[in-house]
C-alpha positions as CSV (number, residue, x, y, z in Angstrom):
1,M,0.0,0.0,0.0
2,Q,2.9,2.3,0.9
3,K,4.5,1.7,-2.5
4,K,1.2,2.3,-4.3
5,S,0.7,5.6,-2.5
6,V,4.2,6.7,-3.5
7,F,3.6,5.8,-7.1
8,V,0.3,7.7,-7.1
9,L,2.0,10.8,-5.6
10,I,4.8,10.7,-8.2
11,F,2.3,10.3,-11.0
12,F,0.2,13.2,-9.7
13,V,3.2,15.5,-9.3
14,A,4.5,14.6,-12.8
15,T,1.1,15.3,-14.3
16,L,1.0,18.7,-12.6
17,G,4.4,19.4,-13.9
18,V,3.5,18.6,-17.5
19,I,0.3,20.7,-17.3
20,A,2.2,23.6,-15.7
21,G,4.9,23.3,-18.3
22,L,2.4,23.5,-21.2
23,H,0.8,26.6,-19.8
24,I,4.2,28.2,-19.0
25,D,5.4,27.4,-22.5
26,E,2.3,29.1,-24.0
27,V,2.7,32.2,-21.8
28,V,6.4,32.5,-22.5
29,S,6.5,31.8,-26.2
30,G,3.0,32.8,-27.3
31,D,3.0,29.6,-29.3
32,T,-0.5,28.7,-30.6
33,T,0.6,25.4,-32.2
34,R,-1.3,23.3,-29.7
35,D,-4.5,25.3,-30.4
36,Q,-4.1,24.7,-34.1
37,L,-3.5,21.0,-33.6
38,R,-6.7,20.8,-31.5
39,K,-8.5,22.7,-34.3
40,F,-7.3,20.2,-36.9
41,N,-8.2,17.3,-34.7
42,D,-11.7,18.7,-34.2
43,V,-12.3,19.0,-37.9
44,L,-11.0,15.5,-38.6
45,T,-13.1,14.0,-35.8
46,Y,-16.3,15.8,-37.1
47,I,-15.6,14.6,-40.6
48,Q,-15.2,11.0,-39.5
49,K,-18.4,11.2,-37.4
50,Y,-20.8,13.2,-39.5
51,Y,-19.7,13.2,-43.2
52,V,-22.3,11.7,-45.5
53,E,-19.9,8.8,-46.7
54,D,-17.2,6.8,-45.1
55,V,-13.8,8.6,-45.4
56,D,-10.2,7.5,-45.9
57,T,-8.5,9.1,-42.9
58,Q,-5.0,8.6,-44.3
59,K,-6.0,10.3,-47.5
60,L,-7.4,13.3,-45.6
61,V,-4.3,13.7,-43.4
62,E,-2.0,13.4,-46.5
63,S,-4.1,16.1,-48.2
64,A,-3.7,18.3,-45.2
65,I,0.0,17.8,-45.2
66,L,0.2,18.6,-48.9
67,G,-1.8,21.8,-48.3
68,M,0.6,22.9,-45.6
69,L,3.7,22.3,-47.7
70,N,2.1,23.9,-50.8
71,S,1.7,27.1,-48.8
72,L,5.5,27.3,-48.1
73,D,7.4,27.1,-51.4
74,P,7.4,25.0,-54.6
75,H,10.2,22.7,-53.3
76,S,8.8,21.7,-49.9
77,I,7.1,18.4,-50.7
78,Y,5.5,15.3,-49.2
79,I,6.7,11.8,-50.2
80,S,4.3,8.9,-49.8
81,P,5.5,5.5,-48.6
82,D,5.2,4.2,-52.2
83,Q,7.4,7.0,-53.6
84,L,10.0,7.0,-50.7
85,Q,11.8,3.8,-51.6
86,R,12.3,5.0,-55.2
87,V,13.5,8.4,-54.0
88,Q,16.0,6.8,-51.5
89,E,17.3,4.4,-54.2
90,S,17.9,7.3,-56.5
91,F,19.8,9.4,-53.9
92,E,21.7,6.4,-52.5
93,G,22.7,5.3,-56.0
94,S,21.7,1.7,-55.7
95,F,19.0,-0.9,-55.4
96,E,18.8,-4.7,-55.1
97,G,17.6,-6.8,-58.0
98,I,18.7,-8.6,-61.2
99,G,20.0,-5.5,-63.0
100,I,18.1,-4.8,-66.2
101,E,16.5,-1.9,-67.9
102,F,13.2,-3.1,-69.1
103,D,10.0,-2.1,-71.0
104,V,6.7,-3.8,-71.6
105,V,6.1,-3.9,-75.4
106,N,2.9,-5.4,-76.7
107,D,2.2,-7.1,-73.4
108,T,5.7,-8.7,-73.3
109,L,8.4,-7.9,-70.8
110,V,11.5,-7.0,-72.8
111,V,15.1,-6.4,-71.7
112,V,16.1,-2.9,-73.0
113,A,19.6,-3.4,-71.7
114,P,21.4,-5.3,-68.9
115,I,23.0,-3.0,-66.4
116,V,26.8,-3.1,-66.7
117,G,28.3,-5.3,-64.0
118,G,25.0,-6.6,-62.8
119,P,24.1,-10.3,-62.4
120,S,22.0,-10.4,-65.6
121,Q,24.8,-9.1,-67.8
122,Q,27.2,-11.6,-66.2
123,L,24.9,-14.4,-67.1
124,G,24.8,-13.3,-70.7
125,I,21.3,-11.8,-70.9
126,L,21.0,-9.4,-73.9
127,A,19.1,-6.4,-75.0
128,G,16.0,-7.6,-76.9
129,D,15.5,-10.7,-74.8
130,R,11.8,-11.3,-74.1
131,I,10.9,-12.5,-70.6
132,I,7.9,-14.8,-70.9
133,K,8.0,-16.4,-67.3
134,I,9.1,-15.3,-63.9
135,D,9.6,-18.3,-61.4
136,N,7.6,-20.4,-63.9
137,V,4.6,-18.1,-63.8
138,N,3.5,-16.7,-67.2
139,S,4.5,-13.0,-67.4
140,I,2.8,-12.1,-70.7
141,G,0.5,-9.2,-70.0
142,I,2.4,-8.0,-66.9
143,K,1.9,-4.4,-66.0
144,R,5.0,-2.1,-66.0
145,E,4.5,-1.1,-62.4
146,D,4.4,-4.8,-61.3
147,V,7.8,-5.8,-62.8
148,P,10.0,-4.4,-59.9
149,K,7.8,-6.3,-57.4
150,K,8.7,-9.6,-59.2
151,L,12.4,-9.0,-60.2
152,R,13.7,-6.9,-57.3
153,G,14.5,-8.4,-53.9
154,P,17.1,-8.8,-51.2
155,K,20.7,-9.4,-52.3
156,G,21.4,-13.1,-52.4
157,T,17.9,-14.3,-53.1
158,K,17.2,-16.1,-56.4
159,V,14.7,-15.7,-59.2
160,T,14.3,-17.8,-62.4
161,I,13.3,-16.1,-65.6
162,T,12.5,-17.7,-68.9
163,I,13.5,-15.8,-72.0
164,V,12.9,-16.0,-75.8
165,R,15.8,-14.8,-78.0
166,D,16.1,-14.0,-81.6
167,G,17.9,-16.9,-83.4
168,I,17.3,-19.4,-80.6
169,R,14.5,-21.8,-81.1
170,E,13.8,-22.9,-77.6
171,P,13.1,-20.7,-74.5
172,M,16.0,-20.5,-72.1
173,D,15.8,-20.5,-68.3
174,Y,18.2,-18.3,-66.2
175,E,18.5,-18.6,-62.4
176,I,19.7,-15.2,-61.3
177,T,21.0,-14.4,-57.9
178,R,19.9,-10.8,-57.0
179,D,22.7,-8.4,-56.1
180,K,23.2,-4.7,-55.3
181,I,22.8,-2.7,-58.5
182,S,24.4,0.7,-58.9
183,I,22.3,3.4,-60.4
184,Y,24.9,5.4,-62.3
185,T,24.6,9.2,-62.5
186,V,27.6,9.6,-64.7
187,I,25.9,7.8,-67.6
188,A,28.4,8.7,-70.4
189,S,32.1,9.4,-70.6
190,V,33.6,9.3,-74.1
191,M,36.3,10.9,-76.2
192,L,34.7,13.0,-79.0
193,D,38.1,13.3,-80.7
194,K,41.7,12.7,-79.8
195,E,41.7,15.6,-77.3
196,T,38.1,16.4,-76.2
197,G,36.4,14.4,-73.4
198,Y,32.6,14.5,-72.9
199,V,30.9,13.5,-69.6
200,R,27.2,13.5,-68.9
201,V,26.0,13.7,-65.3
202,T,22.2,13.2,-64.7
203,Q,21.9,13.8,-61.0
204,F,24.0,14.4,-57.8
205,S,23.6,11.3,-55.7
206,K,26.0,9.9,-53.1
207,P,28.3,8.1,-55.6
208,T,28.4,10.9,-58.2
209,H,31.7,12.5,-57.2
210,N,33.5,9.1,-57.2
211,E,31.9,8.2,-60.5
212,L,33.0,11.5,-62.1
213,I,36.6,11.0,-60.9
214,Q,36.8,7.5,-62.4
215,A,35.3,8.8,-65.7
216,L,37.8,11.7,-65.9
217,R,40.7,9.5,-65.1
218,K,39.7,7.1,-67.8
219,L,39.4,9.9,-70.4
220,K,42.7,11.4,-69.3
221,A,44.4,8.1,-69.9
222,Q,42.9,8.2,-73.4
223,G,44.4,11.6,-74.1
224,M,41.8,14.1,-72.9
225,N,43.2,17.6,-72.5
226,K,39.8,19.5,-72.6
227,L,36.4,18.6,-71.2
228,I,32.7,19.2,-71.9
229,L,30.8,18.6,-68.7
230,D,27.1,18.1,-69.6
231,L,24.7,19.1,-66.8
232,R,21.7,19.7,-69.1
233,D,18.4,18.7,-67.4
234,N,20.3,17.6,-64.3
235,P,17.7,18.4,-61.5
236,G,20.4,18.4,-58.7
237,G,20.7,16.4,-55.6
238,Y,23.2,16.6,-52.7
239,L,24.8,20.0,-52.1
240,E,28.0,18.3,-50.8
241,Q,28.4,16.4,-54.1
242,A,28.1,19.6,-56.1
243,F,30.8,21.2,-53.8
244,E,33.2,18.2,-54.2
245,I,32.8,18.2,-58.0
246,A,33.4,22.0,-58.3
247,D,36.4,21.5,-56.0
248,E,38.0,19.3,-58.6
249,F,38.3,22.2,-61.1
250,L,39.3,25.0,-58.7
251,S,42.6,25.9,-57.0
252,G,42.6,26.0,-53.2
253,G,41.0,28.6,-50.9
254,K,38.1,29.6,-53.2
255,K,34.6,29.8,-51.8
256,I,32.4,27.5,-53.8
257,V,29.0,28.0,-52.2
258,Y,27.5,29.2,-48.9
259,T,24.1,28.9,-47.3
260,K,22.0,31.3,-45.2
261,S,19.1,30.3,-42.9
262,R,17.1,31.7,-40.0
263,R,18.9,29.0,-37.9
264,K,22.6,29.7,-37.6
265,D,23.3,25.9,-37.1
266,L,22.0,25.3,-40.6
267,E,24.4,27.8,-42.3
268,S,27.6,26.7,-43.9
269,E,30.4,27.8,-46.2
270,Y,32.3,25.5,-48.6
271,Y,35.8,26.3,-49.8
272,S,38.0,24.5,-52.4
273,S,40.8,22.4,-51.0
274,G,43.2,22.6,-54.0
275,G,45.5,20.0,-55.4
276,G,42.8,18.5,-57.7
277,E,43.9,16.5,-60.8
278,F,41.8,18.7,-63.2
279,E,42.4,22.3,-62.1
280,D,44.2,23.2,-65.3
281,L,41.8,21.4,-67.7
282,P,40.1,23.7,-70.2
283,L,36.4,23.4,-69.2
284,I,33.0,24.0,-70.8
285,I,29.8,23.2,-68.9
286,L,26.5,22.7,-70.7
287,I,23.3,23.7,-68.9
288,S,19.6,23.9,-69.9
289,N,16.4,25.3,-68.4
290,G,16.0,21.9,-66.6
291,S,19.4,22.2,-64.9
292,A,18.7,23.0,-61.2
293,S,20.0,23.1,-57.7
294,A,23.3,21.3,-57.4
295,S,23.9,21.7,-61.1
296,E,23.6,25.5,-60.6
297,I,26.0,25.4,-57.7
298,V,28.7,23.8,-60.0
299,A,27.9,26.1,-62.9
300,G,27.8,29.2,-60.7
301,A,31.1,28.5,-59.0
302,I,32.8,27.9,-62.3
303,Q,31.3,31.1,-63.8
304,D,32.0,33.3,-60.7
305,W,35.7,32.3,-60.7
306,D,36.0,32.6,-64.5
307,R,37.2,29.0,-64.5
308,G,35.5,28.0,-67.8
309,L,32.6,28.8,-70.1
310,I,28.9,28.1,-69.5
311,V,27.0,27.2,-72.7
312,G,23.3,26.5,-73.3
313,E,20.2,28.1,-71.8
314,T,19.6,29.9,-68.5
315,S,19.2,27.3,-65.8
316,F,16.0,26.6,-63.8
317,G,16.7,28.9,-60.9
318,K,16.5,26.8,-57.7
319,G,18.5,28.3,-54.9
320,L,16.8,26.6,-51.9
321,V,18.2,23.8,-49.7
322,Q,15.8,21.1,-48.5
323,Q,16.1,18.7,-45.5
324,Q,14.1,15.4,-45.5
325,F,12.3,14.2,-42.4
326,P,10.9,10.7,-41.9
327,L,7.4,10.0,-40.7
328,S,6.1,7.0,-38.7
329,D,4.3,5.3,-41.7
330,N,7.5,5.2,-43.8
331,S,6.5,8.4,-45.7
332,A,8.6,11.6,-45.4
333,F,8.5,15.2,-46.2
334,R,11.1,17.8,-47.3
335,I,11.1,21.4,-46.2
336,T,13.3,24.3,-47.2
337,T,15.8,25.0,-44.5
338,A,18.2,27.4,-46.2
339,R,19.1,29.4,-49.3
340,Y,22.3,28.9,-51.1
341,Y,24.5,31.6,-52.8
342,T,27.3,31.4,-55.4
343,P,30.8,32.7,-54.5
344,S,30.0,36.3,-55.8
345,G,26.9,36.4,-53.6
346,R,24.2,35.5,-56.1
347,L,21.0,34.0,-54.9
348,I,20.0,31.8,-57.9
349,Q,16.4,31.2,-56.7
350,R,13.6,32.6,-59.0
351,S,10.7,34.3,-57.4
352,Y,7.7,32.1,-56.7
353,E,5.5,34.7,-55.1
354,N,1.9,34.7,-56.4
355,K,2.5,31.8,-58.7
356,T,1.0,28.3,-58.7
357,R,3.5,25.4,-58.7
358,E,2.6,24.8,-62.3
359,Q,3.2,28.4,-63.3
360,Y,6.5,28.4,-61.5
361,Q,7.7,25.2,-63.2
362,L,6.7,26.3,-66.7
363,E,8.2,29.7,-66.4
364,A,11.8,28.4,-66.7
365,A,10.9,26.8,-70.1
366,Q,9.2,29.9,-71.4
367,R,12.0,32.4,-71.3
368,E,12.8,34.4,-74.4
369,E,16.6,34.5,-74.8
370,R,18.6,35.9,-77.6
371,E,21.2,33.5,-78.8
372,G,24.9,34.3,-79.1
373,E,28.0,35.3,-77.2
374,N,27.2,36.7,-73.7
375,L,30.6,37.0,-72.0
376,E,29.7,40.4,-70.6
377,H,26.1,39.3,-69.9
378,K,24.5,42.1,-71.8
379,E,21.6,39.8,-72.5
380,E,20.4,40.6,-69.0
381,K,21.4,44.3,-68.9
382,D,17.8,45.6,-68.8
383,S,16.9,43.3,-66.0
384,T,15.9,44.3,-62.5
385,K,18.0,41.5,-61.2
386,P,20.8,42.3,-58.7
387,I,24.2,42.8,-60.2
388,F,27.4,40.9,-59.1
389,K,30.9,40.5,-60.5
390,T,33.0,37.5,-61.3
391,A,36.6,37.2,-60.1
392,A,37.8,38.9,-63.3
393,G,35.2,41.7,-63.0
394,R,32.6,40.5,-65.5
395,I,29.0,41.4,-64.6
396,V,26.7,38.6,-63.7
397,Y,23.2,38.6,-62.3
398,G,21.4,36.9,-59.5
399,G,17.8,36.0,-58.8
400,G,16.9,33.8,-61.7
401,G,19.2,30.9,-62.5
402,I,22.7,30.8,-64.2
403,T,22.7,32.6,-67.6
404,P,25.3,31.2,-69.9
405,D,28.3,32.9,-71.3
406,Y,27.2,31.7,-74.7
407,I,23.4,31.3,-75.1
408,L,22.3,28.6,-77.5
409,K,19.0,26.7,-77.6
410,P,18.9,23.0,-78.4
411,G,17.8,21.9,-81.8
412,T,14.0,22.0,-82.4
413,W,11.8,19.5,-84.1
414,T,8.2,19.3,-85.3
415,L,5.2,18.4,-83.2
416,T,5.2,14.8,-84.6
417,T,8.7,14.1,-83.5
418,G,8.0,15.7,-80.2
419,H,5.1,13.4,-79.6
420,I,7.2,10.4,-80.6
421,F,10.0,11.4,-78.2
422,R,7.7,12.1,-75.3
423,R,6.1,8.7,-75.7
424,N,9.5,7.0,-75.6
425,L,8.7,5.3,-78.9
426,F,12.3,5.5,-80.3
427,A,13.5,3.3,-77.4
428,Q,10.5,1.0,-77.5
429,Y,10.7,0.4,-81.2
430,I,14.4,-0.5,-81.0
431,T,13.7,-2.8,-78.2
432,K,11.2,-4.6,-80.4
433,Y,13.6,-4.3,-83.4
434,F,16.3,-6.1,-81.5
435,G,13.9,-9.0,-80.8
436,S,14.2,-10.0,-84.5
437,H,17.5,-8.3,-85.6
438,G,19.6,-8.4,-82.5
439,S,21.8,-11.4,-83.5
440,T,22.5,-9.9,-87.0
441,L,23.5,-6.5,-85.6
442,R,25.7,-8.1,-82.9
443,K,27.6,-10.2,-85.5
444,A,28.0,-7.2,-87.7
445,Y,29.2,-4.6,-85.2
446,E,29.6,-5.7,-81.6
447,S,33.3,-6.7,-81.9
448,K,34.2,-3.9,-84.4
449,G,33.3,-1.0,-82.1
450,V,31.2,2.1,-82.2
451,E,33.5,4.0,-84.6
452,E,33.0,1.4,-87.3
453,F,29.2,1.4,-86.5
454,A,29.2,5.2,-86.8
455,R,30.7,5.0,-90.3
456,R,28.7,2.0,-91.7
457,F,25.3,1.7,-90.1
458,E,22.5,3.6,-91.8
459,V,18.8,3.7,-91.0
460,D,17.5,2.7,-94.5
461,P,14.0,3.6,-95.8
462,D,12.6,0.2,-94.9
463,M,13.6,0.6,-91.2
464,L,12.3,4.2,-91.1
465,N,8.9,3.1,-92.6
466,E,8.6,0.2,-90.2
467,F,9.3,2.6,-87.4
468,L,6.6,5.1,-88.6
469,S,4.1,2.2,-88.8
470,Y,5.0,1.3,-85.2
471,V,4.4,5.0,-84.2
472,K,1.0,5.1,-85.9
473,A,0.0,1.8,-84.3
474,N,0.8,3.4,-80.9
475,G,-1.7,6.2,-81.5
476,V,0.6,9.0,-82.7
477,E,-0.6,11.0,-85.8
478,V,2.2,11.1,-88.3
479,K,2.3,14.2,-90.5
480,D,4.2,13.7,-93.8
481,D,5.5,17.3,-93.8
482,D,6.9,16.9,-90.3
483,I,8.6,13.6,-91.2
484,K,10.3,15.3,-94.2
485,K,11.6,18.2,-92.0
486,D,12.8,15.8,-89.3
487,E,14.0,12.9,-91.3
488,L,17.7,13.3,-90.5
489,Q,16.9,13.7,-86.8
490,L,14.6,10.7,-86.8
491,K,17.3,8.5,-88.3
492,Q,19.9,9.8,-85.9
493,L,17.7,9.1,-82.9
494,L,17.1,5.6,-84.1
495,K,20.8,5.0,-84.8
496,T,21.6,6.3,-81.3
497,N,19.2,3.8,-79.7
498,V,20.6,0.9,-81.7
499,A,24.1,1.8,-80.4
500,K,22.7,1.9,-76.8
501,S,21.2,-1.6,-77.2
502,L,24.5,-2.9,-78.7
503,W,26.8,-1.5,-76.1
504,G,25.5,1.1,-73.7
505,Y,25.3,4.8,-72.9
506,D,28.9,5.7,-73.7
507,E,28.5,4.5,-77.3
508,A,24.9,5.9,-77.6
509,Y,26.2,9.4,-76.6
510,F,29.1,9.1,-79.0
511,I,26.6,8.6,-81.8
512,G,24.0,11.1,-80.4
513,V,26.3,14.1,-80.1
514,E,27.0,14.0,-83.9
515,S,23.8,16.0,-84.3
516,D,23.9,17.9,-81.0
517,I,24.3,21.6,-81.9
518,Q,25.1,22.7,-78.4
519,V,27.9,20.1,-78.1
520,K,29.2,21.2,-81.6
521,K,29.3,24.8,-80.5
522,A,31.0,24.0,-77.2
523,R,33.8,22.2,-79.1
524,S,34.5,25.4,-81.0
525,L,34.7,27.6,-77.9
526,F,37.7,26.0,-76.1
527,P,40.1,28.8,-77.2
528,E,37.8,31.3,-75.3
529,A,37.3,28.9,-72.4
530,S,41.1,28.7,-72.0
531,K,41.5,32.4,-72.3
532,I,38.9,33.3,-69.7
533,A,40.5,30.8,-67.3
534,G,44.0,32.1,-67.9
535,L,45.1,28.7,-69.2
536,K,47.7,28.3,-72.0
């Protein structure tokens, strides 16, 4: 009884302390958060009790969270449990599975390409292979979103797939042991000629810096003495990765980026360490209106220090830093915790005031820019943007992305080709094409290399007509005038996808840049890039 009395007394005192603490906190801070939570809980309770139909409480709460985040800024977002795993895999740079790129073509699961170094490639699975069974269960008619559920799984587990291959009469069974599969963000690194290296970076995830160093060292060993770094349509990622990559090109002691926040513990400054292998490499960076965040940090640092030339279109204009917080149901949300600034002090963030998210997103793609040389940034001279100066005294502007030193838009195509491209029909057709022509193409080109393929392979009229029939069968209206205007581009895109299926991304980009006007222009600007950086 005595012990029970002591316990009751302790509980009573603790409860009084909590209640008093709540009231003191409200008096001291004036915080009404608890009142607002009670208000929200009241509304949710009344809806559950009185609404005319049964309600999905989870859906209501998620909608409320979305509403809160939408009222902050365009980059504060909610990530559902279904989305979170894909987001984490993307930023971590890996997943566990059998290692294939796939598509579902005419109800059949088709291997677009085995991932380099993955278990499928090691077993000899090829582009164009059709997977007709998974663990002896018919997979014809499988939905695209169901494929990862069947093929991914913990490292070390096994799955058996049955494939049909062009030139082989009988279906073949492969027992594949799942493994950790890298998601590469440096998807292409090739020599465009004996001196010029080209590297394409699609995102800034955890492995990106290491991937880039490996790619640059490979190209350097092949004779690279100038570099085109392609950050077009790179949406960003980890700020630290952007800092480490910019550091590779800058001498020591140079500020690369810094952040400001209402919380001092969330502010930071990043300086180059010096001693990098590529500090004296003539450099041109390609950007587009889809290049954002970490891409803009790299481009901004290179431009502010006059280290190289920026070529392309004005970048997206995202100068906000987000932090991700997990929730109890395996969902998460990201909120903006700081703003970042380039070395000269430029805030790259575009204004989002009084704009819907859709308006804000579309605005970057709707800029009217005059093409041509822009070293002194006269293209922006009538702007109301704040003025800053590079290390050499050139004027640059803040508040709306990174504007290139040479403005050049990508090549345009007709509406027909645009519809084909957006529907991913080039890749889908080549996947189907490899189902019946793969063995012939491999015999003709695989061992001879991409340069021989570039010289000899042509998309003939029969292949083009077959492709256009495929496009029509997939619901795209084909206008003859559009096809005449875009015939060379159509053939080039088909040829590029054939190269990807034969070898991979490096070879595909080697073929693709032949018709890339921004890459062509960049190659001609290295004398200016060396001059502005003070390189011989």
